[in-house]
C-alpha positions in Angstrom: -219.3 72.6 -17.8 -216.8 73.1 -20.6 -216.3 76.8 -20.1 -215.6 76.9 -16.4 -211.9 77.6 -16.8 -211.2 80.3 -19.4 -207.5 80.1 -19.2 -204.8 82.5 -18.1 -204.8 86.0 -19.5 -201.5 86.5 -21.2 -200.1 89.6 -23.0 -200.0 87.8 -26.4 -203.7 86.7 -26.0 -204.6 90.3 -25.1 -202.8 91.6 -28.2 -204.6 89.1 -30.5 -207.9 89.9 -28.9 -207.5 93.7 -29.2 -206.2 93.3 -32.8 -209.2 91.2 -33.7 -211.7 93.7 -32.2 -210.0 96.6 -33.9 -210.1 94.8 -37.2 -213.8 94.1 -36.6 -214.3 97.8 -36.0 -212.6 98.7 -39.2 -214.7 96.2 -41.2 -217.9 97.6 -39.7 -216.6 101.1 -40.6 -216.0 100.0 -44.2 -219.5 98.6 -44.5 -221.0 101.7 -43.0 -219.0 104.1 -45.3 -219.9 102.0 -48.4 -223.6 102.2 -47.5 -223.2 105.9 -47.1 -221.5 106.2 -50.4 -224.2 104.2 -52.2 -226.8 106.4 -50.7 -224.9 109.5 -51.7 -224.3 108.4 -55.2 -228.0 107.5 -55.7 -229.2 110.9 -54.4 -226.7 113.3 -55.8 -227.5 114.8 -59.3 -223.8 115.2 -60.1 -221.8 113.3 -57.5 -218.3 113.8 -58.8 -218.1 117.5 -58.0 -216.8 119.0 -54.8 -219.1 116.9 -52.6 -217.4 113.7 -53.5 -214.2 114.9 -52.0 -216.0 115.7 -48.8 -217.5 112.2 -48.9 -214.1 110.6 -49.1 -212.9 112.7 -46.1 -216.0 111.5 -44.2 -215.2 107.9 -45.2 -211.7 108.2 -43.8 -213.1 109.7 -40.5 -215.6 106.8 -40.3 -212.8 104.2 -40.7 -210.7 105.9 -38.0 -213.7 106.0 -35.7 -214.4 102.4 -36.4 -210.8 101.4 -35.4 -211.0 103.4 -32.2 -214.5 102.0 -31.4 -213.2 98.4 -32.0 -210.2 99.0 -29.8 -212.2 100.3 -26.8 -214.9 97.6 -27.2 -212.1 95.0 -27.2 -210.7 96.5 -24.0 -214.1 96.5 -22.4 -214.8 92.9 -23.2 -211.3 91.8 -22.3 -211.8 93.2 -18.8 -215.3 91.6 -18.5 -214.2 88.1 -19.8 -210.6 87.7 -18.6 -210.2 90.1 -15.6 -213.6 90.2 -13.9 -214.8 86.9 -15.2 -218.4 88.0 -15.1 -219.8 85.0 -16.9 -218.4 82.7 -14.1 -219.8 84.7 -11.3 -223.4 84.4 -12.6 -223.5 80.6 -12.3 
């Protein structure tokens, strides 16, 4: 099969993998925060009062949590794919 040898796990490959997964987490956080903002703006009678500042703070927290989530998901799958090689052991 084509995927029997995944290659050697190098530090540069790990850095790219973790950066890509962190970026994916940030992108998902942006999508989620924009959906939250659209919902808030459609429901609030006057959205540009004090509540909008709290919404912006919440969006920042969501972006940070998305980056943290992406980093840890990347670490998890790095270990599964390159260290434990789970997908080879099942064959």
